[in-house]
C-alpha positions as CSV (number, residue, x, y, z in Angstrom):
1,M,62.8,68.5,100.2
2,K,64.5,71.4,101.7
3,A,68.2,69.7,100.8
4,L,66.7,69.5,97.0
5,M,65.8,73.1,96.6
6,L,69.1,74.0,98.4
7,I,71.4,72.4,95.8
8,P,70.2,74.7,92.6
9,L,70.1,77.7,94.6
10,L,73.9,77.3,95.8
11,M,74.7,76.6,92.4
12,L,73.3,79.7,91.0
13,A,75.0,81.6,93.7
14,G,77.9,80.4,92.7
15,C,77.5,80.8,89.0
16,A,76.6,84.7,89.8
17,S,79.9,85.2,92.0
18,T,82.3,84.0,89.2
19,G,82.2,86.8,87.1
20,G,85.0,89.3,86.5
21,L,87.6,86.7,87.8
22,G,89.5,89.4,89.6
23,A,90.9,90.9,86.0
24,P,91.4,94.9,86.3
25,P,89.1,97.3,84.3
26,V,92.1,98.5,82.2
27,D,95.0,96.8,80.4
28,V,98.2,96.5,82.6
29,S,100.1,93.9,80.9
30,G,103.5,94.6,80.8
31,A,103.0,97.3,83.3
32,D,106.1,98.3,85.3
33,V,105.0,97.9,89.1
34,A,106.6,101.0,91.6
35,T,105.6,99.7,95.4
36,R,106.5,102.0,98.0
37,T,105.4,101.7,101.7
38,M,104.1,105.4,103.5
39,D,105.0,106.5,107.0
40,N,101.8,105.3,108.4
41,G,102.6,101.4,106.8
42,D,99.9,102.0,103.7
43,T,101.5,100.2,100.5
44,V,101.2,102.1,97.2
45,E,101.8,100.4,94.0
46,E,101.7,102.1,91.0
47,Y,101.1,100.7,87.4
48,R,102.4,102.2,84.4
49,V,102.5,101.2,80.9
50,A,104.8,103.1,78.5
51,G,105.7,105.5,81.5
52,Q,101.9,106.4,81.8
53,L,100.2,105.9,85.3
54,R,97.4,103.4,84.7
55,M,96.1,101.8,87.9
56,V,97.2,102.6,91.7
57,K,96.3,99.7,94.0
58,V,96.7,101.2,97.8
59,T,96.6,98.4,100.9
60,P,96.4,100.2,103.9
61,S,98.0,98.7,107.1
62,R,94.4,98.0,108.7
63,G,91.6,97.4,106.1
64,A,90.9,96.1,102.5
65,P,93.3,97.1,99.4
66,Y,91.4,99.6,97.3
67,Y,92.1,100.5,93.3
68,L,91.9,103.9,91.6
69,Y,92.1,103.7,87.9
70,D,92.5,105.4,84.5
71,K,90.1,104.0,82.2
72,N,90.3,106.7,79.2
73,G,94.3,106.7,79.2
74,D,94.9,110.4,79.7
75,G,97.3,109.8,82.6
76,R,94.7,111.1,85.3
77,M,92.8,108.9,87.5
78,D,89.2,109.1,86.6
79,N,86.9,111.2,88.2
80,D,83.3,111.3,88.7
81,K,80.8,114.0,87.4
82,D,81.0,115.7,90.5
83,G,84.9,115.7,90.6
84,V,85.3,112.6,93.2
85,S,87.4,110.0,92.3
86,P,86.1,106.7,92.5
87,V,87.7,104.1,94.8
88,Y,87.1,100.4,93.8
89,W,87.3,97.5,96.6
90,K,87.6,93.8,95.8
91,L,84.7,92.8,97.9
92,Y,84.9,88.8,97.5
93,S,86.9,86.3,95.7
94,W,87.2,82.7,95.3
């Protein structure tokens, strides 16, 4: 009986976790990617479309990579209403 209840629950969890498919919220198709390694071992990848910075991916020497985006296309990374730049982590993927 418990096994029969577990199967639909696992199917629902699988469907809920497949959204987004890892696509960034900004269009970086055809972007020029410049990669550099900082003195502390962090890797910074800058994605530029037509010379304009659209996304930055920072991969620390220890820890998960995080992303900074320019969603409105003004050439600056987006700020929250308090002037704090939001950071996005990819927490889980298949």
